[in-house]
N, C-alpha and C positions, 0 to 999 in steps of 0.2 A: 370606429369605436368612439362612443361619446365619453365625456368626462365622467358621467355617472357609471358607465360600464367599467371605466378605468378604476373608479373607486371600489366597485365590487371585487374586481380582480386583485387590486392591491390588498384589500382586507383578507381575501381568501388566501393569497400567497403568503402573507405574513403569518396568519394563523396556522397554515399548513407547515411552515418552517418551524414554528414553536412546537408543533405536535410531532416533529421529527420526520416529516414527509409522509404523504398519503398515496394510496393507490389511485389510479385515474378515476375509478368509480367513487371512491370515498371523497376525492377532491370535488367531483361534480356535486355530490350531496352537500359538501361544505359550501360550495358556491351558491347553491340554491338557498341554503339557510342564510347566507350573507345577503342575498337579494331580498329576502323576506324581512329580515331584521338587521339592517346594516349597523344601526347605532350600537347594538350589543357587542359588535366586534371592533369598535374604534377604541383602541387602547394605546395608541402611539401618536405623539404630537404631529408627526408628518401627515398621518392619515386624518387627524382632527382638522388640520389646516386645509387638507384637500377636500374634506367634506364641506367645510365652509365655502370653498370656492365652487363646488358643484351646486350647492344651494343658491349661491349668488348668480351663477350663470343661468340656472333654471328660472330664476326670477326675471332676469332680463329677457330671456326667450319668451316666457309667458306674457310679459308686458308688451311685447312687440305685436301680438296677435291682432290688436285693434288699430295698428298704425295707419292702415289704408283709409280709415274713417276720419282721420285727423287732418285739419288744415295745416299749412306749412308752419305757421307760428306755433300752433299747438304741438305739432310733432317735434319741433326743435326744443321746445320747453320740456316736453316729456323725455326726450332723449338726453337732455342735459341732466335731468334728475336721475335718470338711470345710471349714467356714467358717474355721477357724484356718489351714488349709493354703491356702485361697483368699486370705486376707489376706496371707499370706507371699508367694504368687505375684504378687499385685498390687504388693507392695513391690518385688519383684525387677524387675517390668516397669517400674515408675516409676523405679527406679535407672538403667535403660537409657534411658528416654524420659520425663523428668519431666512433660512436657505431654501425655502420652497421655490423651485424653478417656475412652477405654474403661477404662483402668486406674483412673482416678479414680472413674468411675461404679461399676465392679464392687467397688472397695474400699469404697465407701459401703454397697452392698448386703451385702457380706460381714460388715460390722460388726454386723448384726442390731440396728440401732437401734430405739428406740421410734418409732412413726409420725411424731410431731411432730418429733423430733430428725432423723429421716431427711429429712423435708420441708425443714428448715432447711439441712441439708447439700446437698441437691439444688438448692435455690434459689441457694445460694452458688455451686455448680458451674455452674449455668446462666448466671449472671451472668458468671462468669469465662470460660466457653467462648464466650458471645456476644461479649464484648469481644475475645477472641483472634481470632474469625472475622469481626468487623465490617468489616474492610478488604478482605475477599475478595469478588470479584465473581462471583456465581453464573453458571455457564455453561449451566445447564439450567433449564427451566421446572419440572421436578420434581427436587428436590434428591437424591432417592434414586438418580438416575442417576449421581451422583458418589459413588463408594464412600468417598472420603475425607471426605464430609460425614455419614456414617452415625453417627459418634459424637455430635455435637450433636443429631441427630434422636432418637437413643435416649435421651439425657438428657431431652429434652422429653417423650418418651413415658412414661418412668418417673416424671417429675415430675407429669404429669397423673394417672397412676394413684395416686400417693401423695397427691395432693390429694383424690381420691375416698376413699382409705382413711381420711383424717382429717376426712371430712365437709365439706370445703371445695369444695362442688359447683360454685360459679360459677368458682372458680379452675381447677378441673379442666376445665370446658368451655372456658375461655379458652386454656389451654395446649394442649388437644386441637385446638381450631380453628386455633391458630397452626401446629401441626404439620401439619394437613391442608392449610393454605394453602401450606406449603413442600413438602409431599409429597402431591400430589393423588391419587396411586395408593394412598396409605395403607398402605404395606407393613408398618407397625408397629401397625395396628389401632387408631388413635386414635379412630375412629368408635365402637368398642365402649365405651370409657371414656366418651366424650361422650354416648352414648345412655343409659347408666345414670344419669349425672349429670343430664341433661335430664329424665329420668323422675322423679327425686327432686325436682327443682325444679318439677314439674308444668308444664313448658314444652312444651305440645303443638305449638305452631307451630314451635318450634326443633327438636323431635323429627321432625316431618314434613319440614321442610326438609332435615335431615340424611339422613333416609331417602331422599328424592327425589334428593339429590346423588349418592348411591351406587346409583342405579338401582333402589331398593327391593329390593336383594338381601337375602334373608333369611338369618338365622343365629341361633344360640342367644341371643346378646346382644340382638338386636332383638326376638325373641319374648318374652324375659323382661322387657326394658325396657318394651315396649308393655303388658304385663300390669300392671306396677307403675304405669305412668303412668295408665292408666284406673282402677285401683283407688284411687290417690291422688286422682284427680279425682271419685271417687264415681260414676263411670259404670259401674255394675255389669253391665248386659247386655254392654257392650263388653269389660269386664274378664273376664267369664266366657268370651266367645268367644276372647279372646286366650289365656286359660289353656288352653282346649281345643286351640288351635293349638300352644301350647307342648308340651302333653302328646303330641299327635299327631306333630309334626314332629321333636321332639328326643328321640333315643333315651334312654330312662331318665330323661326330664326330671322326672317326678313324684318319683322316688326321689332324684335329685340335689338337688331343691329341699327336700324334707322331711328328708333325711339328708345334709347337706353334709359333705364330707371335707376334710381339710387338703391344701392344695396348696403345695408348697415354693416358695421365692423364685425368681422368674424371673431368669435370668442372661444378659443382661438382658431378653430378649424372651420373649413367650409361646411355649410349645411349639407346634409345628405340629400341627393337628388337622383332621380331615375335617369339612365342614359338617354340622351337626345330629348329630354323633356323640356318644356318651356322654362321650368325652374333652373335646369342645368344651363341652358343657353343664355339665360339672363345673367347667371354668374360668370360665364365665359366672356360675354361682352363687357360686363363690368370690369373684370380683371384685365381685359385687353384695352381698356380706355387709354392708358398712357401710350400704347403702341398706335392706336387709331389716331390719337392727337398728333403723333409724329408723322402720320401718313394722311394728311387732311383730305386728300381727294378720294380716299377709299370709299367712303359712304356715298359720295356723289356719283362715283363710277358704279357702285353696286345698285343704286336706285335707278340708274339709267339702263341697266340690263333688262332684257325683255322679260316682262312679267314680275320682276322682283318687287318693285314699288307697289304694284297692284296687289300682290300677295300679302304684303305688309298691311295695306289698308283693309283688305278683306278680313285678315286675322283680327285687326282692331275692332272692326264692326261686329264680327261674330262673337267676340268675347267682351264687348262693352268697354274697350279701352279707348282713351282719347287719341286723336290724330291731329 
């Protein structure tokens, strides 16, 4: 669910409560009206601040569409302007609603802090948000069903990814598992972060338990994590089979692994991608970068495997990518 979808549901839920509750059919009609004319339903400061954030994130995403045509210096200058504008927009939202979890989270991301400093800021925010919501009684077995709980869940997801970025793998697993317990449907993909961290920790049992919990549904993160896990454990036949699976299932997987590209800051969620698509495997390799840096021979080994390097080069040639 995007932030804009969150906005629509927030507005519909709040208006439904004011009307004293609606039947499912009436609620669907209300939600349709909200989608068509959201501004007419914004009558709460929290939603006003959230709408400002949605507009801010939409601007950033729209401005990224031409990034591939920019040179390095132009890109960095444009990106700096974006983040400055986003910080301004977060400040505007916080002036309207000082306790907006989303505004506080996006403001941290917009500051482009060094990973350790970002982690400190997120840990502090997580503590504050946890204290603010401690007295609330959850009405759902899966917290994602409550749109007003999405902010704290997103803080936990970003916190887990930042722990991974700073090579704090056990912390990353802990926060990811906390998030999965609160949100069993895992709408924010905590299992992906958890899989990479468990692979780096060589925790095969934990990895298998995680895989089983989600019905062994495959994706680029699972394929890459499994390869890393077996390589780290020194089980080379299994590692080679996993690498072949990665190359076969993930579109452009060999190229993505051997020629990783920059992926800009998530604001705050991962972009939506199709399973095993090149877009998905690009994200998986990007998120795995701290792990791959800790296993420096992995890419050299992968490229040396029969056909892997050739497949990467062929994918680059077919799609006009540099090699």
